[in-house]
C-alpha positions as CSV (number, residue, x, y, z in Angstrom):
1,M,152.5,-42.7,62.8
2,S,151.0,-39.3,62.4
3,D,150.7,-36.8,65.2
4,P,147.0,-36.7,66.1
5,T,147.4,-33.3,67.8
6,G,149.7,-31.8,65.2
7,W,146.9,-29.7,63.9
8,M,146.6,-27.9,67.2
9,R,150.3,-27.0,67.1
10,D,149.9,-25.8,63.6
11,E,147.0,-23.6,64.4
12,Y,148.8,-22.1,67.4
13,E,152.0,-21.4,65.4
14,A,149.7,-19.6,62.9
15,L,148.3,-17.5,65.8
16,V,151.8,-16.7,67.0
17,A,152.9,-15.7,63.5
18,A,149.9,-13.3,63.3
19,S,150.7,-11.9,66.8
20,L,147.4,-13.3,68.0
21,D,148.7,-15.5,70.9
22,W,147.1,-13.3,73.5
23,R,148.4,-13.6,77.1
24,P,146.5,-12.0,79.9
25,P,148.2,-9.3,81.8
26,V,149.5,-10.2,85.3
27,L,148.5,-8.2,88.3
28,E,151.4,-7.7,90.7
29,G,149.4,-7.3,93.9
30,P,145.7,-6.9,94.7
31,S,143.0,-6.0,92.1
32,A,142.2,-2.3,92.9
33,P,141.2,0.8,91.0
34,R,144.9,1.5,90.7
35,C,147.0,-1.6,90.4
36,Q,150.5,-2.8,89.2
37,V,150.9,-4.4,85.9
38,G,154.3,-4.9,84.3
39,G,156.0,-2.9,87.0
40,R,153.8,0.2,86.3
41,E,150.8,1.6,88.1
42,R,147.7,1.3,85.9
43,L,144.1,2.5,86.2
44,M,141.9,-0.6,86.3
45,L,138.8,0.0,84.3
46,C,137.8,-3.7,83.5
47,S,137.5,-5.4,86.9
48,N,134.3,-6.4,88.7
49,N,136.0,-4.8,91.8
50,Y,135.4,-1.3,90.8
51,L,134.3,-0.4,94.3
52,N,137.5,-1.9,95.7
53,L,135.4,-3.9,98.2
54,S,137.8,-6.9,98.0
55,N,140.4,-4.7,99.8
56,H,138.2,-3.3,102.4
57,P,139.6,-4.1,105.9
58,R,136.4,-5.5,107.2
59,L,135.8,-7.8,104.3
60,K,139.4,-9.1,104.5
61,E,138.9,-9.7,108.2
62,A,135.7,-11.6,107.5
63,A,137.4,-13.7,104.8
64,I,140.3,-14.7,107.1
65,A,137.8,-15.6,109.9
66,A,135.8,-17.8,107.3
67,V,139.0,-19.5,106.3
68,H,139.9,-20.3,109.9
69,S,136.4,-21.6,110.6
70,H,135.5,-23.3,107.3
71,G,138.7,-23.8,105.3
72,A,139.6,-22.3,101.9
73,G,136.6,-23.5,100.0
74,S,133.4,-25.6,100.1
75,G,135.1,-28.4,98.2
76,S,132.2,-28.8,95.8
77,V,129.3,-27.0,94.1
78,R,126.3,-26.2,96.3
79,P,123.9,-28.7,94.9
80,I,126.2,-31.6,95.5
81,A,128.1,-31.2,98.7
82,G,129.1,-27.5,99.0
83,N,126.1,-25.9,100.5
84,M,127.6,-24.4,103.7
85,D,126.0,-22.7,106.6
86,L,127.8,-19.5,105.5
87,H,125.9,-19.5,102.2
88,V,122.5,-20.0,103.9
89,R,123.2,-17.3,106.5
90,L,124.3,-14.8,103.7
91,E,121.1,-15.5,101.8
92,Q,119.0,-15.1,105.0
93,R,120.7,-11.7,105.7
94,I,120.1,-10.6,102.2
95,A,116.5,-11.6,102.3
96,E,116.0,-9.7,105.5
97,F,117.8,-6.6,104.2
98,K,115.7,-6.6,101.1
99,R,112.5,-7.5,103.1
100,R,111.9,-10.6,101.0
101,D,111.0,-14.2,102.0
102,A,114.2,-15.6,100.5
103,A,117.3,-14.8,98.4
104,I,119.8,-16.9,96.5
105,Y,123.5,-16.4,96.3
106,Y,125.4,-17.0,93.1
107,Q,129.2,-16.9,93.0
108,T,129.2,-14.7,89.9
109,G,126.8,-12.5,87.9
110,F,127.4,-14.7,85.0
111,A,126.2,-17.7,86.9
112,A,123.1,-15.7,88.3
113,N,122.1,-14.7,84.7
114,A,122.6,-18.3,83.3
115,G,120.7,-19.8,86.2
116,L,118.0,-17.3,86.7
117,I,116.7,-16.5,83.1
118,P,115.7,-20.0,82.2
119,Q,113.6,-20.1,85.5
120,L,111.6,-17.1,84.3
121,V,110.5,-18.2,80.9
122,G,110.0,-21.5,79.2
123,K,108.2,-23.2,76.3
124,G,105.3,-21.1,75.1
125,D,106.7,-17.9,76.5
126,H,108.3,-15.0,74.6
127,L,111.7,-13.4,75.5
128,F,112.7,-10.0,74.1
129,T,116.5,-9.2,74.4
130,D,118.8,-6.4,73.3
131,E,121.3,-7.4,70.7
132,L,124.2,-6.1,72.9
133,N,123.3,-7.8,76.1
134,H,126.2,-9.3,78.1
135,G,127.3,-12.7,77.2
136,S,125.9,-14.1,80.5
137,I,122.5,-12.8,79.5
138,I,122.9,-14.3,76.0
139,D,123.8,-17.6,77.5
140,G,120.8,-17.5,79.9
141,V,118.5,-16.7,77.0
142,R,120.0,-19.6,75.0
143,L,119.2,-21.9,77.9
144,T,115.4,-21.1,77.8
145,K,112.8,-22.8,75.7
146,A,111.1,-19.5,75.1
147,A,110.7,-17.9,71.7
148,R,113.6,-15.4,71.3
149,N,113.1,-12.0,69.9
150,I,116.3,-10.0,69.5
151,Y,116.0,-6.2,68.9
152,A,118.6,-3.7,67.8
153,H,120.6,-2.0,70.6
154,N,118.4,0.4,72.6
155,D,115.9,0.5,69.7
156,M,112.6,0.8,71.6
157,G,110.6,1.2,68.4
158,E,111.8,-2.2,67.2
159,L,111.1,-3.7,70.6
160,E,107.6,-2.3,70.5
161,D,107.1,-3.8,67.0
162,L,108.3,-7.2,68.2
163,L,106.0,-7.0,71.2
164,R,103.0,-6.1,69.1
165,K,103.8,-9.0,66.5
166,A,104.4,-11.7,69.1
167,P,101.5,-14.0,69.7
168,D,99.4,-13.2,72.7
169,T,100.2,-16.5,74.6
170,G,102.4,-17.3,77.5
171,R,104.5,-15.0,79.6
172,R,106.6,-12.2,78.1
173,L,110.1,-11.1,79.4
174,I,112.0,-8.1,78.3
175,I,115.6,-8.4,79.4
176,T,118.2,-5.8,78.9
177,D,121.6,-5.0,80.4
178,G,122.1,-2.2,83.0
179,V,125.5,-1.2,81.5
180,F,126.3,-2.4,78.0
181,S,129.9,-3.7,78.1
182,M,130.0,-6.0,75.2
183,D,130.9,-3.6,72.6
184,G,133.6,-1.6,74.5
């Protein structure tokens, strides 16, 4: 009998032979602007914790209090059975702070882009997007039914041409990243 998963082992062994079997570095302590990796202090330039908020004493105290009152997690995604009063209160406070009627909390920026972009444009609409937008924006764009127009990175002349050539129907959305991180 042949091994139905043998091809996976063969491909992995080829990756190892080519020194392509990437293993993520292991943080030895908290994620912070300066952190320990491999027994050495490193400057962290690739974390979402660049303001070091996850180590702020007030945030840590609030997290501990939330664990005591609500447990270590919601047990489900929000739409099914994980919509907690903590989420709702956070959204209300953000809406008040921003002087808006409502706000929505996403657990990651990736989820926010993938969830929000398809709500802004749909069939018959036109979306214009920078070729170097973050992967989360690209995924959000892919989830829409809008006509997609991709312009060269930061090329406002090409964007203007695409806008001029696009049919004058439906909504138009230009979406670009704030900080382009996809090309290093």
